N, CA, C and O atoms as a GROMACS GRO file, in nm:
protein
  360
    1UNK      N    1  11.152  13.563  10.056
    1UNK     CA    2  11.189  13.485  10.171
    1UNK      C    3  11.063  13.422  10.230
    1UNK      O    4  10.962  13.490  10.250
    2UNK      N    5  11.070  13.295  10.258
    2UNK     CA    6  10.958  13.222  10.316
    2UNK      C    7  10.973  13.225  10.468
    2UNK      O    8  11.081  13.196  10.521
    3UNK      N    9  10.864  13.259  10.538
    3UNK     CA   10  10.873  13.261  10.684
    3UNK      C   11  10.870  13.118  10.739
    3UNK      O   12  10.835  13.023  10.668
    4UNK      N   13  10.907  13.103  10.864
    4UNK     CA   14  10.923  12.970  10.923
    4UNK      C   15  10.792  12.896  10.938
    4UNK      O   16  10.792  12.772  10.938
    5UNK      N   17  10.679  12.964  10.952
    5UNK     CA   18  10.549  12.897  10.967
    5UNK      C   19  10.501  12.837  10.836
    5UNK      O   20  10.444  12.728  10.834
    6UNK      N   21  10.523  12.908  10.727
    6UNK     CA   22  10.488  12.855  10.595
    6UNK      C   23  10.575  12.735  10.562
    6UNK      O   24  10.526  12.635  10.509
    7UNK      N   25  10.702  12.743  10.592
    7UNK     CA   26  10.794  12.633  10.569
    7UNK      C   27  10.756  12.511  10.654
    7UNK      O   28  10.763  12.398  10.605
    8UNK      N   29  10.717  12.532  10.777
    8UNK     CA   30  10.674  12.422  10.864
    8UNK      C   31  10.546  12.359  10.812
    8UNK      O   32  10.532  12.237  10.814
    9UNK      N   33  10.451  12.440  10.764
    9UNK     CA   34  10.326  12.386  10.710
    9UNK      C   35  10.352  12.303  10.585
    9UNK      O   36  10.293  12.196  10.569
   10UNK      N   37  10.439  12.350  10.498
   10UNK     CA   38  10.474  12.273  10.378
   10UNK      C   39  10.541  12.141  10.417
   10UNK      O   40  10.515  12.038  10.355
   11UNK      N   41  10.626  12.144  10.517
   11UNK     CA   42  10.694  12.024  10.564
   11UNK      C   43  10.596  11.923  10.622
   11UNK      O   44  10.607  11.804  10.594
   12UNK      N   45  10.501  11.968  10.700
   12UNK     CA   46  10.401  11.878  10.760
   12UNK      C   47  10.312  11.818  10.652
   12UNK      O   48  10.281  11.699  10.657
   13UNK      N   49  10.270  11.898  10.556
   13UNK     CA   50  10.185  11.847  10.448
   13UNK      C   51  10.262  11.744  10.365
   13UNK      O   52  10.207  11.640  10.330
   14UNK      N   53  10.387  11.771  10.335
   14UNK     CA   54  10.469  11.677  10.260
   14UNK      C   55  10.490  11.546  10.334
   14UNK      O   56  10.484  11.439  10.275
   15UNK      N   57  10.515  11.555  10.462
   15UNK     CA   58  10.533  11.433  10.543
   15UNK      C   59  10.405  11.352  10.551
   15UNK      O   60  10.408  11.229  10.547
   16UNK      N   61  10.292  11.420  10.561
   16UNK     CA   62  10.163  11.350  10.565
   16UNK      C   63  10.136  11.278  10.433
   16UNK      O   64  10.086  11.166  10.433
   17UNK      N   65  10.169  11.341  10.322
   17UNK     CA   66  10.152  11.276  10.192
   17UNK      C   67  10.248  11.158  10.176
   17UNK      O   68  10.213  11.058  10.112
   18UNK      N   69  10.368  11.167  10.233
   18UNK     CA   70  10.461  11.053  10.232
   18UNK      C   71  10.404  10.935  10.308
   18UNK      O   72  10.414  10.821  10.263
   19UNK      N   73  10.346  10.960  10.424
   19UNK     CA   74  10.285  10.853  10.503
   19UNK      C   75  10.168  10.790  10.428
   19UNK      O   76  10.153  10.668  10.429
   20UNK      N   77  10.087  10.872  10.364
   20UNK     CA   78   9.974  10.820  10.288
   20UNK      C   79  10.023  10.735  10.171
   20UNK      O   80   9.965  10.630  10.142
   21UNK      N   81  10.128  10.778  10.103
   21UNK     CA   82  10.185  10.699   9.995
   21UNK      C   83  10.243  10.567  10.043
   21UNK      O   84  10.229  10.465   9.976
   22UNK      N   85  10.307  10.568  10.158
   22UNK     CA   86  10.361  10.444  10.214
   22UNK      C   87  10.249  10.348  10.252
   22UNK      O   88  10.265  10.227  10.239
   23UNK      N   89  10.136  10.401  10.298
   23UNK     CA   90  10.021  10.315  10.330
   23UNK      C   91   9.969  10.247  10.205
   23UNK      O   92   9.938  10.128  10.207
   24UNK      N   93   9.957  10.322  10.095
   24UNK     CA   94   9.910  10.262   9.971
   24UNK      C   95  10.009  10.160   9.916
   24UNK      O   96   9.967  10.059   9.859
   25UNK      N   97  10.138  10.183   9.931
   25UNK     CA   98  10.238  10.087   9.887
   25UNK      C   99  10.229   9.959   9.970
   25UNK      O  100  10.234   9.849   9.915
   26UNK      N  101  10.215   9.972  10.101
   26UNK     CA  102  10.201   9.854  10.187
   26UNK      C  103  10.073   9.780  10.155
   26UNK      O  104  10.072   9.656  10.157
   27UNK      N  105   9.966   9.851  10.126
   27UNK     CA  106   9.839   9.788  10.087
   27UNK      C  107   9.859   9.704   9.962
   27UNK      O  108   9.810   9.591   9.954
   28UNK      N  109   9.930   9.756   9.864
   28UNK     CA  110   9.953   9.684   9.740
   28UNK      C  111  10.043   9.564   9.762
   28UNK      O  112  10.019   9.457   9.704
   29UNK      N  113  10.146   9.579   9.843
   29UNK     CA  114  10.240   9.470   9.865
   29UNK      C  115  10.185   9.359   9.953
   29UNK      O  116  10.229   9.245   9.942
   30UNK      N  117  10.089   9.389  10.039
   30UNK     CA  118  10.036   9.288  10.131
   30UNK      C  119   9.904   9.226  10.084
   30UNK      O  120   9.827   9.177  10.167
   31UNK      N  121   9.877   9.226   9.958
   31UNK     CA  122   9.763   9.151   9.909
   31UNK      C  123   9.652   9.232   9.846
   31UNK      O  124   9.554   9.174   9.800
   32UNK      N  125   9.661   9.362   9.842
   32UNK     CA  126   9.560   9.443   9.774
   32UNK      C  127   9.421   9.427   9.831
   32UNK      O  128   9.398   9.454   9.949
   33UNK      N  129   9.329   9.382   9.748
   33UNK     CA  130   9.189   9.375   9.790
   33UNK      C  131   9.162   9.274   9.900
   33UNK      O  132   9.068   9.290   9.978
   34UNK      N  133   9.245   9.172   9.909
   34UNK     CA  134   9.221   9.068  10.009
   34UNK      C  135   9.320   9.073  10.123
   34UNK      O  136   9.328   8.979  10.202
   35UNK      N  137   9.396   9.180  10.133
   35UNK     CA  138   9.498   9.191  10.236
   35UNK      C  139   9.447   9.251  10.365
   35UNK      O  140   9.332   9.296  10.373
   36UNK      N  141   9.531   9.252  10.467
   36UNK     CA  142   9.490   9.302  10.599
   36UNK      C  143   9.480   9.454  10.609
   36UNK      O  144   9.420   9.505  10.703
   37UNK      N  145   9.536   9.526  10.513
   37UNK     CA  146   9.534   9.672  10.520
   37UNK      C  147   9.414   9.734  10.448
   37UNK      O  148   9.404   9.857  10.439
   38UNK      N  149   9.324   9.653  10.397
   38UNK     CA  150   9.210   9.708  10.323
   38UNK      C  151   9.125   9.801  10.408
   38UNK      O  152   9.097   9.913  10.365
   39UNK      N  153   9.080   9.760  10.528
   39UNK     CA  154   8.999   9.854  10.607
   39UNK      C  155   9.077   9.976  10.654
   39UNK      O  156   9.021  10.085  10.664
   40UNK      N  157   9.206   9.959  10.682
   40UNK     CA  158   9.287  10.073  10.727
   40UNK      C  159   9.301  10.174  10.613
   40UNK      O  160   9.287  10.295  10.634
   41UNK      N  161   9.329  10.125  10.493
   41UNK     CA  162   9.345  10.213  10.378
   41UNK      C  163   9.215  10.286  10.346
   41UNK      O  164   9.216  10.405  10.317
   42UNK      N  165   9.104  10.213  10.353
   42UNK     CA  166   8.976  10.278  10.330
   42UNK      C  167   8.948  10.384  10.436
   42UNK      O  168   8.901  10.494  10.405
   43UNK      N  169   8.976  10.352  10.560
   43UNK     CA  170   8.951  10.448  10.668
   43UNK      C  171   9.033  10.575  10.653
   43UNK      O  172   8.982  10.685  10.672
   44UNK      N  173   9.160  10.559  10.620
   44UNK     CA  174   9.246  10.677  10.603
   44UNK      C  175   9.203  10.758  10.482
   44UNK      O  176   9.198  10.881  10.488
   45UNK      N  177   9.171  10.690  10.372
   45UNK     CA  178   9.130  10.762  10.252
   45UNK      C  179   9.001  10.839  10.274
   45UNK      O  180   8.994  10.958  10.242
   46UNK      N  181   8.901  10.774  10.328
   46UNK     CA  182   8.774  10.843  10.354
   46UNK      C  183   8.791  10.952  10.460
   46UNK      O  184   8.730  11.058  10.451
   47UNK      N  185   8.874  10.925  10.559
   47UNK     CA  186   8.899  11.026  10.662
   47UNK      C  187   8.963  11.152  10.605
   47UNK      O  188   8.924  11.263  10.640
   48UNK      N  189   9.061  11.134  10.517
   48UNK     CA  190   9.127  11.250  10.455
   48UNK      C  191   9.030  11.325  10.365
   48UNK      O  192   9.025  11.448  10.368
   49UNK      N  193   8.953  11.252  10.285
   49UNK     CA  194   8.860  11.319  10.194
   49UNK      C  195   8.751  11.395  10.269
   49UNK      O  196   8.727  11.513  10.241
   50UNK      N  197   8.686  11.329  10.363
   50UNK     CA  198   8.580  11.397  10.439
   50UNK      C  199   8.637  11.507  10.528
   50UNK      O  200   8.577  11.613  10.543
   51UNK      N  201   8.753  11.481  10.588
   51UNK     CA  202   8.815  11.582  10.673
   51UNK      C  203   8.854  11.707  10.596
   51UNK      O  204   8.835  11.819  10.644
   52UNK      N  205   8.908  11.689  10.476
   52UNK     CA  206   8.943  11.806  10.394
   52UNK      C  207   8.819  11.881  10.350
   52UNK      O  208   8.816  12.004  10.354
   53UNK      N  209   8.718  11.809  10.308
   53UNK     CA  210   8.594  11.875  10.264
   53UNK      C  211   8.526  11.951  10.375
   53UNK      O  212   8.490  12.068  10.358
   54UNK      N  213   8.507  11.886  10.488
   54UNK     CA  214   8.444  11.954  10.601
   54UNK      C  215   8.536  12.061  10.662
   54UNK      O  216   8.489  12.163  10.711
   55UNK      N  217   8.667  12.036  10.657
   55UNK     CA  218   8.761  12.135  10.711
   55UNK      C  219   8.761  12.264  10.632
   55UNK      O  220   8.771  12.372  10.690
   56UNK      N  221   8.751  12.254  10.501
   56UNK     CA  222   8.745  12.374  10.418
   56UNK      C  223   8.615  12.449  10.441
   56UNK      O  224   8.613  12.571  10.452
   57UNK      N  225   8.505  12.373  10.449
   57UNK     CA  226   8.374  12.438  10.461
   57UNK      C  227   8.343  12.486  10.603
   57UNK      O  228   8.286  12.594  10.619
   58UNK      N  229   8.380  12.409  10.705
   58UNK     CA  230   8.335  12.439  10.841
   58UNK      C  231   8.446  12.462  10.943
   58UNK      O  232   8.417  12.485  11.060
   59UNK      N  233   8.570  12.457  10.900
   59UNK     CA  234   8.679  12.483  10.992
   59UNK      C  235   8.761  12.359  11.021
   59UNK      O  236   8.712  12.247  11.007
   60UNK      N  237   8.886  12.378  11.061
   60UNK     CA  238   8.976  12.264  11.078
   60UNK      C  239   8.941  12.172  11.195
   60UNK      O  240   8.963  12.051  11.186
   61UNK      N  241   8.887  12.225  11.303
   61UNK     CA  242   8.854  12.139  11.418
   61UNK      C  243   8.741  12.044  11.381
   61UNK      O  244   8.749  11.924  11.407
   62UNK      N  245   8.636  12.098  11.320
   62UNK     CA  246   8.524  12.012  11.278
   62UNK      C  247   8.569  11.918  11.167
   62UNK      O  248   8.524  11.804  11.161
   63UNK      N  249   8.656  11.964  11.078
   63UNK     CA  250   8.706  11.878  10.971
   63UNK      C  251   8.784  11.760  11.024
   63UNK      O  252   8.768  11.648  10.974
   64UNK      N  253   8.867  11.784  11.124
   64UNK     CA  254   8.945  11.674  11.184
   64UNK      C  255   8.854  11.574  11.254
   64UNK      O  256   8.870  11.453  11.237
   65UNK      N  257   8.759  11.624  11.331
   65UNK     CA  258   8.668  11.535  11.404
   65UNK      C  259   8.578  11.456  11.310
   65UNK      O  260   8.563  11.335  11.326
   66UNK      N  261   8.519  11.523  11.213
   66UNK     CA  262   8.428  11.452  11.122
   66UNK      C  263   8.504  11.361  11.027
   66UNK      O  264   8.454  11.256  10.989
   67UNK      N  265   8.626  11.400  10.988
   67UNK     CA  266   8.705  11.313  10.901
   67UNK      C  267   8.742  11.183  10.970
   67UNK      O  268   8.731  11.076  10.910
   68UNK      N  269   8.784  11.191  11.094
   68UNK     CA  270   8.818  11.069  11.169
   68UNK      C  271   8.694  10.982  11.191
   68UNK      O  272   8.701  10.860  11.176
   69UNK      N  273   8.583  11.045  11.224
   69UNK     CA  274   8.459  10.970  11.249
   69UNK      C  275   8.408  10.904  11.122
   69UNK      O  276   8.375  10.785  11.122
   70UNK      N  277   8.400  10.980  11.014
   70UNK     CA  278   8.352  10.924  10.888
   70UNK      C  279   8.446  10.816  10.835
   70UNK      O  280   8.400  10.714  10.784
   71UNK      N  281   8.575  10.837  10.847
   71UNK     CA  282   8.671  10.738  10.798
   71UNK      C  283   8.658  10.604  10.869
   71UNK      O  284   8.653  10.500  10.804
   72UNK      N  285   8.652  10.607  11.001
   72UNK     CA  286   8.640  10.482  11.077
   72UNK      C  287   8.506  10.415  11.050
   72UNK      O  288   8.500  10.293  11.033
   73UNK      N  289   8.399  10.493  11.048
   73UNK     CA  290   8.266  10.436  11.027
   73UNK      C  291   8.252  10.373  10.888
   73UNK      O  292   8.203  10.261  10.876
   74UNK      N  293   8.294  10.444  10.785
   74UNK     CA  294   8.283  10.390  10.650
   74UNK      C  295   8.373  10.269  10.630
   74UNK      O  296   8.333  10.173  10.564
   75UNK      N  297   8.493  10.271  10.685
   75UNK     CA  298   8.582  10.155  10.673
   75UNK      C  299   8.521  10.034  10.742
   75UNK      O  300   8.526   9.922  10.689
   76UNK      N  301   8.465  10.055  10.858
   76UNK     CA  302   8.403   9.945  10.932
   76UNK      C  303   8.285   9.886  10.854
   76UNK      O  304   8.276   9.765  10.837
   77UNK      N  305   8.196   9.972  10.808
   77UNK     CA  306   8.076   9.925  10.738
   77UNK      C  307   8.109   9.859  10.605
   77UNK      O  308   8.052   9.755  10.572
   78UNK      N  309   8.201   9.917  10.528
   78UNK     CA  310   8.235   9.857  10.400
   78UNK      C  311   8.311   9.726  10.417
   78UNK      O  312   8.295   9.634  10.336
   79UNK      N  313   8.392   9.716  10.520
   79UNK     CA  314   8.461   9.590  10.548
   79UNK      C  315   8.362   9.482  10.587
   79UNK      O  316   8.373   9.367  10.544
   80UNK      N  317   8.266   9.518  10.670
   80UNK     CA  318   8.163   9.422  10.711
   80UNK      C  319   8.078   9.379  10.592
   80UNK      O  320   8.045   9.262  10.579
   81UNK      N  321   8.042   9.473  10.507
   81UNK     CA  322   7.960   9.440  10.390
   81UNK      C  323   8.036   9.350  10.293
   81UNK      O  324   7.977   9.261  10.232
   82UNK      N  325   8.166   9.373  10.277
   82UNK     CA  326   8.246   9.290  10.187
   82UNK      C  327   8.259   9.148  10.240
   82UNK      O  328   8.259   9.052  10.163
   83UNK      N  329   8.271   9.133  10.372
   83UNK     CA  330   8.282   8.999  10.429
   83UNK      C  331   8.152   8.921  10.415
   83UNK      O  332   8.155   8.802  10.384
   84UNK      N  333   8.040   8.984  10.437
   84UNK     CA  334   7.913   8.912  10.431
   84UNK      C  335   7.869   8.888  10.288
   84UNK      O  336   7.795   8.793  10.263
   85UNK      N  337   7.910   8.970  10.194
   85UNK     CA  338   7.870   8.954  10.055
   85UNK      C  339   7.940   8.836   9.990
   85UNK      O  340   7.885   8.774   9.899
   86UNK      N  341   8.061   8.804  10.034
   86UNK     CA  342   8.135   8.694   9.971
   86UNK      C  343   8.094   8.557  10.023
   86UNK      O  344   8.128   8.456   9.962
   87UNK      N  345   8.022   8.553  10.131
   87UNK     CA  346   7.977   8.424  10.185
   87UNK      C  347   7.857   8.374  10.107
   87UNK      O  348   7.772   8.452  10.062
   88UNK      N  349   7.850   8.243  10.091
   88UNK     CA  350   7.738   8.183  10.023
   88UNK      C  351   7.635   8.144  10.128
   88UNK      O  352   7.664   8.065  10.218
   89UNK      N  353   7.517   8.199  10.116
   89UNK     CA  354   7.409   8.171  10.211
   89UNK      C  355   7.317   8.067  10.148
   89UNK      O  356   7.265   8.088  10.038
   90UNK      N  357   7.297   7.955  10.219
   90UNK     CA  358   7.212   7.847  10.167
   90UNK      C  359   7.079   7.851  10.236
   90UNK      O  360   6.992   7.769  10.207
   0.00000   0.00000   0.00000
């Protein structure tokens, strides 16, 4: 028998993965690399990766905070670098 807390945790993890999958589908449907969801997708992806890594090593509170911070920062910087790299400078 599974207790209600384990069942709730599985439900939350599954719903979070559904949202992440829907984000990737919307990214693909709205233009991929040149679409408006590129920085959002990068931010969420980096946030989840860094948050999980730091959360496992240093605890869930620090993982959540550092994941959100790293995700937003990396998405911002990579988006800015992609915009300036495609311009032709004379």
